[in-house]
C-alpha positions as a Markdown table, in Angstrom:
| # | Residue | x | y | z |
|---|---|---|---|---|
| 1 | Met | 16.3 | -0.4 | -10.5 |
| 2 | Trp | 17.5 | 3.3 | -10.8 |
| 3 | Tyr | 14.1 | 4.8 | -10.1 |
| 4 | Pro | 14.4 | 4.8 | -6.2 |
| 5 | Ile | 17.8 | 6.4 | -6.4 |
| 6 | Lys | 16.8 | 9.2 | -8.8 |
| 7 | Ser | 13.6 | 9.7 | -6.7 |
| 8 | Phe | 15.7 | 10.0 | -3.5 |
| 9 | Ile | 17.9 | 12.7 | -5.0 |
| 10 | Ala | 14.8 | 14.7 | -6.1 |
| 11 | Phe | 13.3 | 14.2 | -2.6 |
| 12 | Leu | 16.4 | 15.7 | -1.0 |
| 13 | Phe | 16.1 | 18.9 | -3.1 |
| 14 | Lys | 12.5 | 19.5 | -2.2 |
| 15 | Ser | 12.4 | 18.2 | 1.4 |
| 16 | Thr | 12.6 | 20.3 | 4.6 |
| 17 | Asn | 12.7 | 19.9 | 8.4 |
| 18 | Gln | 10.5 | 21.3 | 11.1 |
| 19 | His | 11.5 | 24.9 | 10.1 |
| 20 | Gly | 9.6 | 24.6 | 6.9 |
| 21 | Val | 6.4 | 23.4 | 8.5 |
| 22 | His | 3.5 | 25.9 | 9.0 |
| 23 | Ser | 1.0 | 23.6 | 10.8 |
| 24 | Pro | 0.9 | 23.3 | 14.6 |
| 25 | Phe | -0.2 | 19.6 | 14.3 |
| 26 | Val | 2.5 | 18.6 | 11.8 |
| 27 | Tyr | 5.2 | 20.7 | 13.6 |
| 28 | Gln | 4.5 | 18.9 | 16.9 |
| 29 | Leu | 4.5 | 15.5 | 15.1 |
| 30 | Val | 7.8 | 16.2 | 13.5 |
| 31 | Thr | 9.6 | 17.7 | 16.5 |
| 32 | Gln | 8.1 | 15.4 | 19.2 |
| 33 | Cys | 7.8 | 12.2 | 17.3 |
| 34 | Phe | 9.9 | 12.1 | 14.1 |
| 35 | Tyr | 12.9 | 13.8 | 15.6 |
| 36 | Asn | 12.5 | 12.4 | 19.1 |
| 37 | Lys | 16.1 | 11.3 | 19.9 |
| 38 | Glu | 15.2 | 9.3 | 23.1 |
| 39 | Thr | 16.7 | 5.8 | 23.2 |
| 40 | Phe | 13.5 | 3.9 | 24.0 |
| 41 | Thr | 13.9 | 0.5 | 25.7 |
| 42 | Ala | 11.8 | -1.0 | 22.9 |
| 43 | Tyr | 14.7 | -0.3 | 20.5 |
| 44 | Lys | 16.7 | -3.1 | 22.1 |
| 45 | Ala | 13.8 | -5.5 | 21.5 |
| 46 | Leu | 13.6 | -4.3 | 17.8 |
| 47 | Ser | 17.3 | -4.7 | 17.4 |
| 48 | Asn | 17.4 | -8.2 | 19.0 |
| 49 | Tyr | 14.6 | -9.4 | 16.8 |
| 50 | Arg | 16.3 | -8.1 | 13.6 |
| 51 | Gln | 19.6 | -9.8 | 14.6 |
| 52 | Ser | 17.9 | -13.1 | 15.3 |
| 53 | Leu | 16.3 | -13.0 | 11.8 |
| 54 | Leu | 19.7 | -12.1 | 10.2 |
| 55 | Arg | 21.2 | -15.3 | 11.9 |
| 56 | Asn | 18.3 | -17.5 | 10.7 |
| 57 | Asn | 19.2 | -19.5 | 7.6 |
| 58 | Thr | 15.9 | -21.4 | 7.4 |
| 59 | Leu | 14.8 | -21.8 | 3.8 |
| 60 | Leu | 11.3 | -20.7 | 3.1 |
| 61 | Glu | 9.1 | -21.1 | 0.0 |
| 62 | Ile | 7.5 | -17.7 | -0.5 |
| 63 | Glu | 4.2 | -17.1 | -2.3 |
| 64 | Asp | 4.2 | -13.7 | -3.9 |
| 65 | Phe | 0.7 | -12.1 | -4.1 |
| 66 | Gly | 2.0 | -8.7 | -5.0 |
| 67 | Ser | 4.5 | -7.3 | -7.6 |
| 68 | Gly | 7.2 | -9.7 | -6.7 |
| 69 | Ser | 10.8 | -9.1 | -5.7 |
| 70 | Arg | 13.5 | -7.0 | -7.3 |
| 71 | Val | 16.2 | -9.1 | -5.6 |
| 72 | Phe | 15.1 | -12.7 | -5.7 |
| 73 | Asn | 14.5 | -14.8 | -8.8 |
| 74 | Ser | 13.3 | -17.9 | -6.9 |
| 75 | Gln | 10.4 | -18.4 | -4.5 |
| 76 | Phe | 12.9 | -20.1 | -2.1 |
| 77 | Arg | 14.6 | -17.7 | 0.2 |
| 78 | Thr | 16.3 | -17.8 | 3.6 |
| 79 | Val | 14.9 | -15.9 | 6.5 |
| 80 | Ala | 18.2 | -14.0 | 6.8 |
| 81 | Ser | 18.2 | -12.9 | 3.1 |
| 82 | Ile | 14.6 | -11.7 | 3.4 |
| 83 | Ala | 15.4 | -9.7 | 6.5 |
| 84 | Lys | 18.5 | -8.2 | 4.9 |
| 85 | Thr | 17.0 | -7.1 | 1.6 |
| 86 | Ala | 13.2 | -6.9 | 2.1 |
| 87 | Gly | 12.5 | -6.5 | 5.8 |
| 88 | Ser | 11.8 | -3.2 | 7.5 |
| 89 | Ser | 14.9 | -1.3 | 8.3 |
| 90 | Val | 15.9 | -0.1 | 11.7 |
| 91 | Lys | 14.9 | 3.5 | 10.8 |
| 92 | Lys | 11.4 | 2.3 | 9.7 |
| 93 | Thr | 10.7 | 0.1 | 12.7 |
| 94 | Gln | 11.8 | 2.8 | 15.1 |
| 95 | Leu | 9.5 | 5.3 | 13.3 |
| 96 | Leu | 6.6 | 2.9 | 13.4 |
| 97 | Tyr | 7.1 | 2.4 | 17.1 |
| 98 | Lys | 7.3 | 6.2 | 17.7 |
| 99 | Leu | 4.2 | 6.9 | 15.6 |
| 100 | Ser | 2.0 | 4.3 | 17.3 |
| 101 | Arg | 3.2 | 5.4 | 20.7 |
| 102 | Tyr | 3.0 | 9.2 | 20.1 |
| 103 | Leu | -0.5 | 9.0 | 18.6 |
| 104 | Asn | -1.6 | 6.6 | 21.4 |
| 105 | Cys | -3.1 | 4.2 | 18.9 |
| 106 | Glu | -5.3 | 1.4 | 20.2 |
| 107 | Ser | -6.6 | -0.3 | 17.1 |
| 108 | Leu | -3.9 | -1.0 | 14.5 |
| 109 | Leu | -4.0 | -2.8 | 11.1 |
| 110 | Glu | -1.1 | -4.0 | 9.1 |
| 111 | Leu | -1.3 | -5.3 | 5.5 |
| 112 | Gly | 1.8 | -7.4 | 5.0 |
| 113 | Ser | 3.4 | -8.9 | 8.1 |
| 114 | Ala | 6.3 | -10.4 | 6.2 |
| 115 | Leu | 8.9 | -11.5 | 8.9 |
| 116 | Gly | 7.1 | -9.4 | 11.6 |
| 117 | Gln | 9.6 | -6.6 | 12.1 |
| 118 | Gly | 7.1 | -3.8 | 11.5 |
| 119 | Thr | 4.5 | -5.9 | 13.3 |
| 120 | Gln | 6.7 | -6.1 | 16.4 |
| 121 | Ala | 7.3 | -2.3 | 16.3 |
| 122 | Leu | 3.5 | -1.6 | 16.3 |
| 123 | Cys | 2.9 | -4.1 | 19.1 |
| 124 | Leu | 5.5 | -2.4 | 21.3 |
| 125 | Gly | 4.2 | 1.0 | 20.5 |
| 126 | Thr | 0.6 | 0.4 | 21.5 |
| 127 | Gln | 0.6 | -0.1 | 25.2 |
| 128 | Asn | -3.2 | -0.7 | 25.7 |
| 129 | Gly | -4.2 | -1.5 | 22.1 |
| 130 | His | -4.3 | -4.4 | 19.7 |
| 131 | Val | -2.6 | -5.0 | 16.3 |
| 132 | Thr | -4.2 | -7.1 | 13.6 |
| 133 | Ser | -1.8 | -8.1 | 10.8 |
| 134 | Ile | -2.6 | -9.9 | 7.6 |
| 135 | Glu | 0.0 | -11.9 | 5.6 |
| 136 | Gly | -0.6 | -13.8 | 2.4 |
| 137 | Ser | 2.4 | -16.1 | 2.4 |
| 138 | Lys | 1.9 | -19.1 | 4.6 |
| 139 | Ala | 5.6 | -19.5 | 5.2 |
| 140 | Leu | 6.0 | -15.9 | 6.3 |
| 141 | Tyr | 2.9 | -16.1 | 8.4 |
| 142 | Asn | 4.1 | -19.2 | 10.2 |
| 143 | Thr | 7.5 | -17.6 | 10.8 |
| 144 | Ser | 6.0 | -14.4 | 12.3 |
| 145 | Lys | 3.4 | -16.4 | 14.3 |
| 146 | Lys | 6.2 | -18.4 | 15.9 |
| 147 | Asn | 8.6 | -15.5 | 16.5 |
| 148 | Leu | 6.0 | -13.1 | 17.9 |
| 149 | Ser | 4.0 | -15.6 | 20.0 |
| 150 | Ala | 4.9 | -13.6 | 23.2 |
| 151 | Tyr | 2.9 | -10.6 | 22.1 |
| 152 | Asn | -0.6 | -11.0 | 23.5 |
| 153 | Asn | -1.8 | -7.8 | 21.8 |
| 154 | Leu | -1.4 | -9.3 | 18.3 |
| 155 | Ser | -3.7 | -11.2 | 16.0 |
| 156 | Leu | -2.1 | -12.6 | 12.9 |
| 157 | Ile | -4.2 | -13.6 | 9.9 |
| 158 | Asn | -3.0 | -15.7 | 6.9 |
| 159 | Gly | -4.9 | -14.8 | 3.8 |
| 160 | Val | -5.2 | -12.6 | 0.7 |
| 161 | Phe | -5.9 | -8.9 | 1.6 |
| 162 | Lys | -8.9 | -8.5 | -0.6 |
| 163 | His | -10.5 | -11.6 | 0.9 |
| 164 | Glu | -9.7 | -10.8 | 4.6 |
| 165 | Leu | -10.5 | -7.0 | 4.7 |
| 166 | Pro | -14.3 | -7.5 | 4.2 |
| 167 | Lys | -14.2 | -9.6 | 7.3 |
| 168 | Leu | -12.9 | -6.7 | 9.3 |
| 169 | Asn | -15.5 | -4.1 | 8.2 |
| 170 | Asp | -16.8 | -3.5 | 11.7 |
| 171 | His | -13.5 | -2.1 | 12.8 |
| 172 | Lys | -12.4 | 1.6 | 13.0 |
| 173 | Trp | -8.7 | 1.8 | 12.9 |
| 174 | Asp | -6.5 | 4.4 | 14.5 |
| 175 | Leu | -3.5 | 3.4 | 12.4 |
| 176 | Ile | -3.2 | 1.4 | 9.2 |
| 177 | Phe | 0.2 | 0.3 | 7.8 |
| 178 | Ile | 0.0 | -0.8 | 4.1 |
| 179 | Asp | 3.2 | -2.8 | 3.5 |
| 180 | Gly | 2.4 | -5.4 | 0.8 |
| 181 | His | 1.4 | -5.9 | -2.8 |
| 182 | His | 3.6 | -3.0 | -4.2 |
| 183 | Asp | 1.4 | -2.3 | -7.1 |
| 184 | Lys | -0.3 | 0.9 | -8.1 |
| 185 | Gly | -3.8 | -0.4 | -8.7 |
| 186 | Ala | -3.8 | -2.7 | -5.7 |
| 187 | Thr | -2.5 | 0.0 | -3.3 |
| 188 | Ile | -5.2 | 2.4 | -4.4 |
| 189 | Ala | -7.9 | -0.2 | -4.1 |
| 190 | Tyr | -6.8 | -1.1 | -0.5 |
| 191 | Phe | -6.8 | 2.6 | 0.4 |
| 192 | Glu | -10.2 | 3.2 | -1.1 |
| 193 | Ala | -11.6 | 0.0 | 0.7 |
| 194 | Leu | -10.2 | 1.1 | 4.0 |
| 195 | Ile | -11.4 | 4.8 | 4.1 |
| 196 | Pro | -14.8 | 3.7 | 5.6 |
| 197 | Asn | -12.8 | 2.1 | 8.5 |
| 198 | Thr | -11.0 | 5.3 | 9.4 |
| 199 | His | -12.1 | 8.2 | 11.7 |
| 200 | Asn | -11.1 | 11.8 | 12.0 |
| 201 | Asp | -7.8 | 11.1 | 13.8 |
| 202 | Ser | -6.8 | 8.0 | 11.9 |
| 203 | Leu | -3.4 | 7.6 | 10.2 |
| 204 | Ile | -2.6 | 5.5 | 7.1 |
| 205 | Ile | 1.0 | 4.8 | 6.4 |
| 206 | Leu | 2.1 | 3.6 | 3.0 |
| 207 | Asp | 5.5 | 1.8 | 2.7 |
| 208 | Asp | 7.9 | 2.1 | -0.3 |
| 209 | Ile | 6.2 | 5.0 | -2.1 |
| 210 | Tyr | 9.2 | 5.3 | -4.3 |
| 211 | Trp | 9.6 | 1.5 | -4.9 |
| 212 | Ser | 8.5 | 2.1 | -8.5 |
| 213 | Lys | 7.0 | 4.7 | -10.7 |
| 214 | Gly | 3.6 | 3.0 | -10.3 |
| 215 | Met | 3.9 | 3.2 | -6.5 |
| 216 | Thr | 4.7 | 6.9 | -6.6 |
| 217 | Glu | 1.7 | 7.4 | -8.8 |
| 218 | Ala | -0.4 | 5.6 | -6.3 |
| 219 | Trp | 1.0 | 7.8 | -3.5 |
| 220 | Glu | 0.2 | 11.0 | -5.5 |
| 221 | Tyr | -3.4 | 9.8 | -6.1 |
| 222 | Ile | -3.8 | 9.1 | -2.4 |
| 223 | Tyr | -2.4 | 12.3 | -1.0 |
| 224 | Asn | -4.6 | 14.3 | -3.5 |
| 225 | His | -7.7 | 12.3 | -2.5 |
| 226 | Asn | -10.6 | 14.4 | -1.3 |
| 227 | His | -10.8 | 12.6 | 2.0 |
| 228 | Val | -7.1 | 13.3 | 2.9 |
| 229 | Thr | -6.3 | 16.6 | 4.5 |
| 230 | Val | -2.7 | 16.3 | 5.8 |
| 231 | Ser | -0.1 | 14.3 | 3.9 |
| 232 | Ile | 3.6 | 13.8 | 4.7 |
| 233 | Asp | 6.2 | 12.4 | 2.4 |
| 234 | Thr | 9.2 | 11.1 | 4.3 |
| 235 | Tyr | 10.6 | 9.2 | 1.3 |
| 236 | Tyr | 10.5 | 5.9 | 3.2 |
| 237 | Phe | 6.9 | 6.3 | 4.2 |
| 238 | Gly | 3.9 | 8.3 | 3.0 |
| 239 | Leu | 1.6 | 9.3 | 5.8 |
| 240 | Val | -2.0 | 10.6 | 5.4 |
| 241 | Phe | -4.4 | 12.0 | 7.9 |
| 242 | Phe | -8.1 | 12.8 | 7.7 |
| 243 | Arg | -8.4 | 15.6 | 10.2 |
| 244 | Lys | -11.4 | 17.7 | 9.1 |
| 245 | Glu | -10.3 | 20.7 | 11.2 |
| 246 | Gln | -7.1 | 20.9 | 9.1 |
| 247 | Pro | -6.6 | 22.8 | 5.8 |
| 248 | Lys | -5.4 | 20.5 | 3.0 |
| 249 | Gln | -1.6 | 20.6 | 3.1 |
| 250 | His | 1.2 | 18.4 | 1.8 |
| 251 | Phe | 4.7 | 18.2 | 3.4 |
| 252 | Thr | 8.0 | 16.7 | 2.4 |
| 253 | Ile | 10.0 | 16.0 | 5.5 |
| 254 | Arg | 13.6 | 14.6 | 5.9 |
| 255 | Leu | 13.9 | 12.1 | 8.7 |
């Protein structure tokens, strides 16, 4: 329970802003994307969706395929309680939107749709692309499928990650968002499995890298991986790039 708090304090001491970045690629990413203060029209849609979830008291029976919840002791949870405690925050959804938009991503994969807040952000961010999102829980999948039915650039899949990923082996992804199964071994396994489906300009985003000591260890393994060149720790997300023209560098950036 105290691990994320202690980790955040340590993060603040070692993090920097754009002035501590000595990479043109990362400097532009930080200044033009991370720190972009424009109030995009998409933010209204993100806010409206979040508010609709917070007003929804439908009771769902959740199947946990990952490491479970730190908050809930029962598999029965309301949509509102999930959105409040486990859903993507406003800061996270806005950053997902900005990243997919700034990088002009066309082929996006999400592991862990949950209530679809991050999913919606990716759909809004890619103007001419397509989002594929996998969710293990049938109840969460049904909820997202109903709520996000207006997004024609979205394919939702209900299934276990390790079973569904081999079916997508013919894809090359511009952006991959890993937001599910918060477990060290599983996170590393998904990352390793997805490396063949990346290209030089791909981005993999890992959520909740300080959720537990095991998740932080998974993050450390991933950013030290020999296929990764540029990595960015934002505390909330861990980002890794595979740009062969870049020297291997690791950055810790405050949002």
